[in-house]
Every structure is written in structure tokens, then in C-alpha cells.
N, C-alpha and C positions, 0 to 999 in steps of 0.2 A: 665130505673126501678133500684128501690133500693127497701129491703125492711127491716123490722124489726121483729124478732120473741119475743113475748110475752108470757108466760104462765098464764095458767088460772087461774083465782084468785081463785075459789072453790077448786083448790089442791095444792094452793099458801097456804092455810089456812089451812092444813093438814100437809105441811112442804116441799110440795113436789118443788123443784126451778126447773126450765127450762131454759137453756142456756142464765143464768145471764150475764157471763162474757165476751160476746162475740156477743151479741144481732144483732148485723148489719148486713145484706147480700149487699155486695155493689153492683154496677152495676157493669156488665161485668162479675161476678162470673158464672162461669160454660159456658163462653162462648165458650172456647176451647172445649169444647165438646156438639155436637150439638144435642147428647141425654140427655145432661143436667146431673147434678153431683148430688147426693142425698145429703141430709143437715145431718150431725151428730149431733143433741140435747145434751149439757150438762144435763145431769138429776141427781139430786140427792134427797135424802131424811134428811132432818133435823129435821124432828118432832120424836115425842114418838112412833108413831103407823107406823107399816107395811103397805105399800101401794102397790096392788098388780094391775099392767099396764095390760091389756087386750088388743089384737090383733084391730085394729081400733081405741081404745079409742084416743078421742081427747085431747091432753096435751098441745095442744098450738094454737095459731092464728099468721098468719103473716099479718104483714101491709103494704102493699104497696106505697110507695112514688115516685113521678115522679121527674126525674131528669132530671135539664134544662140544655142544653148543651150536648157536645159531650166527654166521658173520651177519654184522649189519649192514653190510653192499659186499657185492663181489668183485672182482680186479677191477681196480677202474685206471688203470696204469696207460702209458703213452705205447704200448705194444697189446692191447687189448683186443685189436681187429687185426692182429698179424698174419699173416699167410703166408701162402709159397710165393717167391717172387713173381711175378708175371713176366711173359716171356713176351 
């Protein structure tokens, strides 16, 4: 499986961009960690108004795609161990 991150059009109309520069989640992403790897979304506001994000607010959707064949290896890029920022 692979997926694509799509922002909600209702928020885009206000100027909120969600993960525009790298919307693809490649097959094999998170494979190295059996508990999964949380996605870090790029979120920015280019509109004239402030937008307050709330906990559990739906800001995007994932569109899953079936991948035919078997990848030779999973994702091995520089962000393969990405996770939430450490506090």
C-alpha cells in the first residue's frame, strides 16, 4: 500500500496548506518500526486570517493506493526514523 496526503478544501479556501511539497507516502514507509512511524505534516497558513487548529481537528485525508508488485526494499531515506519533536 502507498498513500497520498490531501488537505481539506474547506481549509484550503481559508489559506491553510497541508503537506503540499511531499504528499506521497511510499510503500514500505514505517516498515522498519513495527509500531509504525507517525506522519509529520507540513502545515502553513498563507491566508489573511489566523486559523486556530484544535485537537482532533480533521485537516487532511489519506488516499490509499494499491501497489502491484513487491518493492525491492522499504523507504530508506533520511527521514525514515522521523517522529514527533522531542520536548
